[in-house]
C-alpha positions as CSV (number, residue, x, y, z in Angstrom):
1,X,-89.1,-68.3,65.9
2,X,-85.5,-69.1,64.8
3,X,-83.7,-70.6,67.7
4,X,-80.4,-69.3,66.3
5,X,-81.2,-65.7,67.2
6,X,-80.3,-64.0,70.4
7,X,-83.5,-63.9,72.5
8,X,-84.4,-61.6,75.3
9,X,-87.8,-61.5,76.8
10,X,-88.7,-58.1,78.1
11,X,-91.4,-58.5,80.6
12,X,-94.1,-55.9,80.2
13,X,-96.8,-57.3,82.6
14,X,-100.1,-55.7,82.1
15,X,-98.9,-53.1,79.7
16,X,-100.7,-54.5,76.6
17,X,-99.9,-54.1,73.0
18,X,-99.5,-50.3,73.3
19,X,-96.1,-50.9,75.0
20,X,-94.8,-52.4,71.8
21,X,-93.0,-50.6,69.1
22,X,-93.3,-51.5,65.4
23,X,-91.8,-54.7,64.3
24,X,-92.4,-58.3,63.2
25,X,-95.1,-60.1,65.2
26,X,-95.1,-63.9,65.8
27,X,-96.5,-66.6,68.1
28,X,-94.4,-68.4,70.7
29,X,-96.4,-71.1,72.6
30,X,-99.5,-68.9,72.5
31,X,-97.8,-65.7,73.6
32,X,-97.7,-62.8,71.2
33,X,-94.1,-61.7,70.7
34,X,-93.0,-58.6,68.7
35,X,-89.5,-58.3,67.4
36,X,-88.0,-54.8,67.5
37,X,-85.5,-53.4,65.1
38,X,-82.7,-54.7,67.3
39,X,-81.9,-58.4,66.7
40,X,-81.2,-58.8,70.4
41,X,-84.5,-57.7,72.0
42,X,-87.9,-59.2,71.9
43,X,-90.9,-58.1,74.0
44,X,-93.7,-60.2,75.3
45,X,-97.3,-59.0,75.9
46,X,-98.2,-61.8,78.4
47,X,-97.1,-61.9,82.1
48,X,-93.7,-63.6,82.3
49,X,-93.9,-67.4,82.1
50,X,-90.7,-68.0,84.0
51,X,-91.4,-68.3,87.7
52,X,-87.8,-67.6,88.7
53,X,-88.1,-64.1,87.1
54,X,-89.9,-62.2,90.0
55,X,-91.1,-58.7,89.5
56,X,-88.7,-57.6,92.2
57,X,-85.7,-59.0,90.4
58,X,-86.7,-57.2,87.2
59,X,-87.9,-53.9,88.7
60,X,-84.7,-52.0,87.7
61,X,-84.7,-52.6,84.0
62,X,-87.4,-55.2,83.2
63,X,-84.8,-56.8,80.9
64,X,-83.9,-60.5,81.2
65,X,-80.5,-61.7,80.0
66,X,-80.3,-63.6,76.8
67,X,-79.0,-67.2,76.9
68,X,-75.2,-67.1,76.5
69,X,-75.2,-69.6,73.6
70,X,-77.5,-67.6,71.3
71,X,-76.0,-65.5,68.6
72,X,-76.7,-62.8,66.2
73,X,-77.1,-63.7,62.5
74,X,-73.7,-62.2,61.8
75,X,-72.1,-64.4,64.6
76,X,-73.8,-67.5,63.2
77,X,-72.6,-66.7,59.7
78,X,-69.0,-66.2,60.9
79,X,-69.1,-69.3,63.0
80,X,-70.3,-71.5,60.1
81,X,-67.9,-69.9,57.6
82,X,-64.9,-70.6,59.9
83,X,-66.0,-74.1,60.5
84,X,-66.2,-74.8,56.8
85,X,-62.9,-73.0,56.2
86,X,-61.1,-75.0,58.9
87,X,-62.3,-78.4,57.5
88,X,-61.4,-77.6,54.0
89,X,-58.1,-75.6,54.3
90,X,-56.6,-76.5,57.7
91,X,-57.5,-80.2,58.4
92,X,-55.5,-81.6,55.5
93,X,-52.3,-79.8,56.8
94,X,-52.6,-80.2,60.5
95,X,-50.4,-83.4,60.8
96,X,-47.7,-82.1,58.5
97,X,-47.5,-78.7,60.2
98,X,-47.1,-80.4,63.6
99,X,-44.4,-82.8,62.3
100,X,-42.5,-80.0,60.5
101,X,-43.0,-77.5,63.3
102,X,-43.9,-74.9,60.8
103,X,-47.1,-73.0,59.9
104,X,-47.9,-73.6,56.2
105,X,-47.7,-70.4,54.2
106,X,-51.0,-71.2,52.5
107,X,-52.8,-71.4,55.8
108,X,-51.4,-68.0,56.9
109,X,-52.3,-66.4,53.6
110,X,-55.8,-67.9,53.8
111,X,-56.3,-66.4,57.3
112,X,-55.6,-63.0,55.9
113,X,-57.8,-63.5,52.8
114,X,-60.7,-64.6,54.9
115,X,-60.4,-61.5,57.1
116,X,-59.7,-63.6,60.2
117,X,-56.6,-61.6,61.1
118,X,-58.5,-58.3,61.3
119,X,-61.9,-59.3,62.7
120,X,-62.5,-56.1,64.8
121,X,-60.7,-53.7,62.5
122,X,-62.9,-51.2,60.7
123,X,-63.4,-51.3,57.0
124,X,-61.3,-48.1,56.7
125,X,-58.3,-50.2,57.6
126,X,-59.3,-53.2,55.5
127,X,-60.7,-55.1,58.4
128,X,-63.9,-57.2,58.8
129,X,-65.5,-54.7,61.2
130,X,-67.0,-57.4,63.4
131,X,-67.2,-57.8,67.2
132,X,-65.0,-59.1,70.0
133,X,-67.4,-61.9,70.6
134,X,-67.1,-62.9,66.9
135,X,-63.3,-63.1,67.5
136,X,-63.9,-65.5,70.4
137,X,-66.1,-67.7,68.2
138,X,-63.5,-67.8,65.5
139,X,-60.8,-68.8,67.9
140,X,-62.9,-71.5,69.3
141,X,-63.8,-73.0,65.9
142,X,-60.2,-72.9,64.7
143,X,-59.0,-74.5,67.9
144,X,-61.3,-77.5,67.3
145,X,-59.1,-78.3,64.3
146,X,-55.7,-76.9,65.2
147,X,-54.9,-74.9,68.4
148,X,-51.8,-73.6,66.7
149,X,-53.8,-71.8,64.0
150,X,-56.2,-70.5,66.6
151,X,-53.3,-69.0,68.5
152,X,-52.2,-67.1,65.4
153,X,-55.6,-65.6,65.0
154,X,-56.0,-65.0,68.7
155,X,-52.8,-63.0,69.3
156,X,-53.1,-61.0,66.1
157,X,-56.6,-59.9,67.0
158,X,-56.6,-59.6,70.8
159,X,-53.1,-58.2,71.2
160,X,-51.4,-56.7,68.2
161,X,-54.4,-55.1,66.5
162,X,-56.0,-54.1,69.8
163,X,-52.8,-52.3,71.0
164,X,-52.7,-50.3,67.7
165,X,-56.4,-49.4,67.7
166,X,-56.5,-48.5,71.4
167,X,-53.2,-46.6,71.8
168,X,-51.8,-45.8,68.4
169,X,-51.7,-42.3,66.9
170,X,-53.7,-41.7,63.7
171,X,-50.4,-41.9,61.7
172,X,-49.5,-45.2,63.3
173,X,-52.9,-46.6,62.6
174,X,-52.8,-45.5,59.0
175,X,-49.3,-47.0,58.6
176,X,-49.7,-50.4,60.3
177,X,-53.4,-51.4,60.5
178,X,-54.0,-51.8,56.7
179,X,-50.9,-54.0,56.6
180,X,-51.9,-56.0,59.6
181,X,-55.2,-56.7,57.9
182,X,-53.6,-57.7,54.6
183,X,-50.3,-59.6,55.2
184,X,-48.4,-58.3,58.2
185,X,-48.0,-60.3,61.4
186,X,-47.3,-58.6,64.7
187,X,-45.4,-60.0,67.7
188,X,-45.6,-58.9,71.3
189,X,-42.3,-58.8,73.1
190,X,-42.7,-58.8,76.9
191,X,-41.3,-61.9,78.6
192,X,-37.6,-62.2,79.4
193,X,-35.4,-64.8,81.1
194,X,-35.9,-63.3,84.5
195,X,-39.4,-61.9,84.0
196,X,-42.2,-64.3,83.3
197,X,-45.3,-63.9,85.3
198,X,-43.5,-61.1,87.1
199,X,-43.3,-59.4,83.7
200,X,-42.7,-55.9,85.0
201,X,-39.3,-56.7,86.4
202,X,-38.0,-56.8,82.8
203,X,-34.4,-55.7,82.1
204,X,-34.6,-54.4,78.5
205,X,-33.7,-50.8,78.5
206,X,-34.5,-47.8,76.1
207,X,-32.1,-44.9,76.5
208,X,-33.1,-41.6,75.0
209,X,-30.8,-39.9,72.6
210,X,-32.2,-36.7,71.2
211,X,-35.4,-37.5,69.3
212,X,-34.9,-41.3,69.3
213,X,-34.3,-44.2,71.7
214,X,-31.6,-46.9,71.8
215,X,-33.0,-50.3,72.9
216,X,-30.8,-53.0,74.4
217,X,-31.9,-56.2,75.9
218,X,-33.3,-59.7,75.1
219,X,-36.7,-61.3,75.1
220,X,-37.7,-64.9,75.4
221,X,-40.7,-67.0,74.4
222,X,-41.8,-64.6,71.7
223,X,-44.6,-66.0,69.7
224,X,-44.6,-65.6,65.9
225,X,-41.1,-64.0,65.9
226,X,-40.2,-66.1,62.9
227,X,-43.0,-64.6,60.7
228,X,-43.5,-61.2,62.3
229,X,-42.9,-58.0,60.4
230,X,-43.4,-55.7,63.3
231,X,-42.6,-56.1,67.0
232,X,-44.2,-54.3,69.9
233,X,-41.4,-54.2,72.4
234,X,-41.8,-53.4,76.1
235,X,-38.7,-51.7,77.4
236,X,-37.9,-49.5,80.4
237,X,-37.2,-45.9,79.3
238,X,-36.8,-44.7,83.0
239,X,-35.3,-47.5,85.2
240,X,-35.2,-45.2,88.2
241,X,-39.1,-45.1,88.1
242,X,-39.3,-48.9,88.3
243,X,-42.2,-50.4,86.3
244,X,-43.6,-46.9,85.6
245,X,-40.8,-46.4,83.1
246,X,-42.0,-49.3,81.0
247,X,-42.9,-48.1,77.5
248,X,-44.1,-49.8,74.4
249,X,-42.0,-49.3,71.2
250,X,-42.9,-50.2,67.6
251,X,-39.9,-51.9,66.0
252,X,-39.9,-53.0,62.4
253,X,-38.3,-56.3,61.6
254,X,-35.7,-54.8,59.3
255,X,-34.5,-52.4,62.0
256,X,-30.7,-52.7,62.4
257,X,-29.7,-54.5,65.6
258,X,-32.9,-56.7,65.9
259,X,-32.1,-60.4,65.8
260,X,-34.5,-63.3,65.9
261,X,-32.9,-66.4,67.4
262,X,-33.5,-70.1,66.7
263,X,-37.1,-71.2,67.3
264,X,-37.8,-73.5,70.2
265,X,-38.5,-77.2,69.6
266,X,-41.7,-77.4,71.6
267,X,-43.9,-80.2,73.0
268,X,-47.1,-78.7,71.5
269,X,-48.5,-75.8,69.4
270,X,-45.6,-76.8,67.2
271,X,-46.8,-75.0,64.0
272,X,-46.3,-71.6,65.6
273,X,-42.8,-70.3,66.1
274,X,-41.5,-69.3,69.5
275,X,-38.1,-67.6,69.5
276,X,-35.8,-65.4,71.5
277,X,-35.4,-61.9,70.2
278,X,-32.4,-59.7,71.0
279,X,-31.9,-55.9,70.6
280,X,-28.4,-54.6,70.2
281,X,-28.4,-50.8,70.0
282,X,-31.7,-50.7,68.1
283,X,-32.5,-47.2,67.1
284,X,-36.2,-46.3,67.4
285,X,-37.6,-42.8,66.6
286,X,-39.6,-41.1,69.3
287,X,-42.5,-41.2,66.9
288,X,-42.5,-45.0,67.2
289,X,-43.6,-45.0,70.9
290,X,-47.0,-46.6,71.1
291,X,-49.2,-44.6,73.5
292,X,-47.6,-42.6,76.2
293,X,-44.1,-42.8,77.7
294,X,-44.0,-44.8,80.9
295,X,-47.6,-46.3,80.4
296,X,-46.5,-49.6,78.8
297,X,-47.2,-51.5,82.0
298,X,-50.9,-50.4,81.9
299,X,-51.2,-51.3,78.3
300,X,-49.7,-54.8,78.9
301,X,-52.1,-55.5,81.8
302,X,-55.2,-54.3,79.8
303,X,-54.3,-56.3,76.7
304,X,-53.4,-59.5,78.6
305,X,-56.7,-59.3,80.5
306,X,-58.7,-59.5,77.2
307,X,-56.2,-62.0,76.0
308,X,-57.2,-64.4,78.8
309,X,-60.6,-64.7,77.2
310,X,-59.0,-65.6,73.9
311,X,-56.9,-68.3,75.7
312,X,-60.0,-69.6,77.3
313,X,-61.7,-69.9,73.9
314,X,-58.6,-71.6,72.5
315,X,-58.7,-74.2,75.3
316,X,-62.5,-74.6,75.0
317,X,-62.2,-75.3,71.2
318,X,-59.3,-77.6,71.8
319,X,-61.2,-79.7,74.4
320,X,-64.4,-79.7,72.3
321,X,-62.5,-80.8,69.2
322,X,-60.8,-83.6,71.0
323,X,-64.1,-84.7,72.5
324,X,-65.8,-84.7,69.1
325,X,-63.0,-86.7,67.5
326,X,-63.2,-89.3,70.3
327,X,-66.9,-90.1,70.8
328,X,-67.5,-91.5,67.3
329,X,-64.7,-94.0,67.9
330,X,-66.2,-95.2,71.2
331,X,-69.4,-95.9,69.4
332,X,-67.7,-97.9,66.7
333,X,-65.3,-99.9,68.9
334,X,-67.0,-103.0,70.2
335,X,-66.0,-105.2,73.1
336,X,-67.9,-108.0,74.7
337,X,-70.6,-107.7,72.1
338,X,-71.4,-104.0,72.4
339,X,-69.8,-100.6,71.7
340,X,-67.6,-99.3,74.5
341,X,-69.8,-96.2,74.6
342,X,-72.7,-98.3,75.8
343,X,-71.0,-99.4,79.0
344,X,-72.5,-97.4,81.9
345,X,-69.1,-96.7,83.4
346,X,-68.1,-95.1,80.1
347,X,-71.2,-93.0,79.9
348,X,-70.7,-91.6,83.4
349,X,-67.3,-90.4,82.4
350,X,-68.5,-88.9,79.1
351,X,-71.4,-87.1,80.8
352,X,-69.0,-85.6,83.3
353,X,-66.7,-84.2,80.6
354,X,-69.7,-82.9,78.6
355,X,-70.9,-81.0,81.7
356,X,-67.4,-79.5,82.2
357,X,-67.2,-78.5,78.6
358,X,-70.5,-76.7,78.9
359,X,-69.5,-74.9,82.0
360,X,-66.2,-73.8,80.4
361,X,-68.2,-72.5,77.4
362,X,-70.5,-70.5,79.6
363,X,-67.7,-68.9,81.6
364,X,-65.9,-68.0,78.4
365,X,-68.9,-66.5,76.6
366,X,-69.9,-64.6,79.7
367,X,-66.5,-63.0,80.0
368,X,-66.5,-62.2,76.3
369,X,-70.0,-60.6,76.4
370,X,-69.0,-58.5,79.5
371,X,-65.8,-57.3,77.7
372,X,-67.7,-56.5,74.5
373,X,-70.3,-54.4,76.4
374,X,-67.6,-52.5,78.3
375,X,-68.5,-53.9,81.7
376,X,-66.0,-55.1,84.3
377,X,-64.7,-58.5,83.3
378,X,-61.3,-59.1,84.9
379,X,-62.4,-61.7,87.4
380,X,-64.6,-63.4,84.9
381,X,-61.7,-63.6,82.3
382,X,-59.4,-65.1,84.9
383,X,-62.0,-67.6,85.9
384,X,-62.7,-68.6,82.3
385,X,-59.0,-69.0,81.4
386,X,-58.3,-71.0,84.6
387,X,-61.3,-73.3,84.2
388,X,-61.0,-73.8,80.5
389,X,-57.4,-74.9,80.9
390,X,-58.4,-77.4,83.6
391,X,-61.2,-78.8,81.4
392,X,-58.9,-79.1,78.4
393,X,-56.3,-81.0,80.5
394,X,-58.9,-83.4,81.8
395,X,-60.7,-83.9,78.5
396,X,-57.6,-84.7,76.5
397,X,-56.4,-87.1,79.1
398,X,-59.7,-88.9,79.3
399,X,-60.0,-89.0,75.5
400,X,-56.7,-90.9,75.3
401,X,-57.9,-93.3,77.9
402,X,-61.2,-93.9,76.0
403,X,-59.4,-94.4,72.7
404,X,-57.1,-97.0,74.3
405,X,-53.9,-97.9,72.5
406,X,-54.7,-96.0,69.2
407,X,-55.2,-92.8,71.3
408,X,-51.5,-93.0,72.1
409,X,-50.4,-93.1,68.5
410,X,-50.1,-90.3,65.9
411,X,-52.6,-92.1,63.6
412,X,-55.3,-90.2,65.5
413,X,-55.2,-86.5,66.5
414,X,-56.0,-87.1,70.1
415,X,-52.3,-87.2,71.3
416,X,-51.8,-83.9,69.6
417,X,-54.6,-82.2,71.5
418,X,-53.1,-83.6,74.7
419,X,-49.7,-82.0,73.9
420,X,-51.2,-78.8,72.7
421,X,-53.2,-78.1,75.8
422,X,-50.1,-78.0,78.0
423,X,-49.1,-74.6,76.6
424,X,-51.9,-72.9,78.6
425,X,-50.1,-73.7,81.8
426,X,-47.2,-71.5,80.6
427,X,-48.7,-68.6,78.6
428,X,-50.4,-65.4,79.9
429,X,-49.6,-66.5,83.4
430,X,-49.0,-69.9,85.0
431,X,-52.3,-71.1,86.4
432,X,-50.7,-71.4,89.8
433,X,-50.2,-67.7,90.0
434,X,-53.9,-66.6,90.2
435,X,-54.7,-69.2,92.8
436,X,-53.1,-68.3,96.1
437,X,-52.4,-70.9,98.8
438,X,-55.4,-72.0,101.0
439,X,-55.7,-70.4,104.4
440,X,-55.1,-73.8,106.0
441,X,-51.6,-74.0,104.4
442,X,-50.5,-70.4,104.6
443,X,-51.3,-67.6,107.0
444,X,-52.0,-64.1,105.7
445,X,-48.8,-62.9,107.3
446,X,-46.7,-65.2,105.1
447,X,-48.9,-65.1,102.0
448,X,-47.1,-64.5,98.7
449,X,-49.8,-62.1,97.7
450,X,-50.9,-59.4,100.1
451,X,-53.8,-57.2,99.1
452,X,-54.0,-53.5,100.0
453,X,-57.5,-52.4,99.4
454,X,-58.4,-48.7,98.5
455,X,-60.2,-47.0,101.4
456,X,-63.9,-47.6,101.8
457,X,-66.1,-44.9,100.3
458,X,-67.0,-41.9,102.5
459,X,-69.9,-42.7,104.7
460,X,-69.4,-46.4,104.4
461,X,-68.8,-48.6,107.4
462,X,-67.7,-51.5,105.4
463,X,-64.3,-53.0,106.2
464,X,-62.5,-54.3,103.1
465,X,-60.5,-57.6,103.2
466,X,-56.8,-57.0,103.7
467,X,-55.6,-60.2,102.1
468,X,-56.6,-62.7,99.4
469,X,-57.3,-65.2,102.1
470,X,-60.2,-63.1,103.4
471,X,-62.1,-63.0,100.1
472,X,-62.2,-66.0,97.7
473,X,-62.7,-63.6,94.8
474,X,-59.5,-61.8,95.6
475,X,-57.7,-65.2,95.6
476,X,-58.4,-65.4,91.9
477,X,-58.2,-61.7,90.9
478,X,-55.3,-60.5,93.1
479,X,-52.3,-59.2,91.3
480,X,-48.8,-60.4,92.4
481,X,-47.3,-57.7,90.3
482,X,-49.2,-54.6,91.2
483,X,-49.6,-55.7,94.8
484,X,-46.2,-57.3,95.3
485,X,-44.8,-57.7,98.8
486,X,-42.1,-55.2,100.0
487,X,-38.7,-55.8,98.6
488,X,-39.8,-57.3,95.3
489,X,-38.7,-55.9,91.9
490,X,-41.9,-54.1,91.3
491,X,-43.5,-53.0,94.6
492,X,-46.9,-51.5,94.9
493,X,-46.8,-48.0,96.4
494,X,-49.9,-47.5,98.6
495,X,-49.2,-43.7,98.7
496,X,-49.3,-43.3,94.9
497,X,-52.8,-42.5,93.5
498,X,-51.7,-43.8,90.1
499,X,-50.9,-47.2,91.5
500,X,-54.3,-47.3,93.2
501,X,-56.0,-46.4,89.9
502,X,-54.0,-49.1,87.9
503,X,-54.8,-51.7,90.6
504,X,-58.6,-50.9,90.6
505,X,-58.7,-50.7,86.8
506,X,-57.0,-54.0,86.2
507,X,-56.8,-56.0,89.4
508,X,-54.9,-58.9,88.0
509,X,-51.9,-59.8,86.0
């Protein structure tokens, strides 16, 4: 049996061969297995060989979960293609792009030509028509070589394209999606000087004038603003309604009054541009509203939740790439008559990092599979992003230590990985935001994040936790925006059903 396939063993104890549908039959350690039409599901005619899989545990569906690191043939093909593409087209330019703080035009063009900027878009829009999990695999592979290029692919696929496909009208999709698949980059404008993690306290306004809106305000830390041809701008069209007035507007780059400022001189991820963007009486037709008026805050939450899985994949690839570049050196570098890799103290450190990389990969893949199948994934996405960031920080630091003096120079890519991984502490949300203070340090009464749970279901005697401190899961998944304390810029209204729905749908920003 090809080990590269996704493998599920469906336990059909005592059912015999008549429980099997038609398909290809083969032998696995003496057990007859028949493959169904689906590449994901295999059935076994012998009682389950895994002792941990009790009949009670499988009584509901008789379906065992596939190992997380097994892929479909299509996913394997994409993964291998991207790996080859990255080595041939990106590796020779990584150092130059970092030094020049500019994404090479040939790399961007190649990303479009290879279909890596439209992985989930349907063929009717010129896209690849693949899956969300394939997107995560692509991001991981690109990040092994250059996290900057991975970020380009990540935000285009998980944010810009996703917003259009999920909330765009048919006319908007026909107008923009083919261009986004071919040569158009999008840019998401949310953050401002005074609204970072508390993004919904934004000050950019959109004033209605007849059948159009006038946008005024400024945005900070806008990724790809230098290359973007279209901007998805979050602006408040009804300030009196608070965050419920936030609306997403489609603004073309050549729109009068839109100005892209000087790009930031960053520590890492230097090949991607990050610029301020200002809007001075920018006139936007009412038809350029993406989705519904006043629903922008929900769209931002939803997209950023899936985006966290993309960030986790980026950090995972970064850490793995750094690790893979370092280990061969430790096996070649000799001291005291043997390679430094052969010292037991070194092997203990390498083993610990390898375990952490594996754990980060499993967290990331699990969140991606959950999101792809439409199951709740908010907590898992937050965990994956948080842990992958921690692992990337530890791995790159350790790799510099293992490399010694040369690891501190630009002759090797290790120091670049170290600089690049720091960005994760700043994007999406600072990693200190999802982790509230420990109960020993802060009492629930003074906690910065207070959780108001929806009432327990009728007939239930369960009492829900009232603060993040009473439930360790809520510590990670609680929302400081949707559940802000009284007096903050974007308060949570416990009497508003819409607020409850948004909170339960998304939980975390």
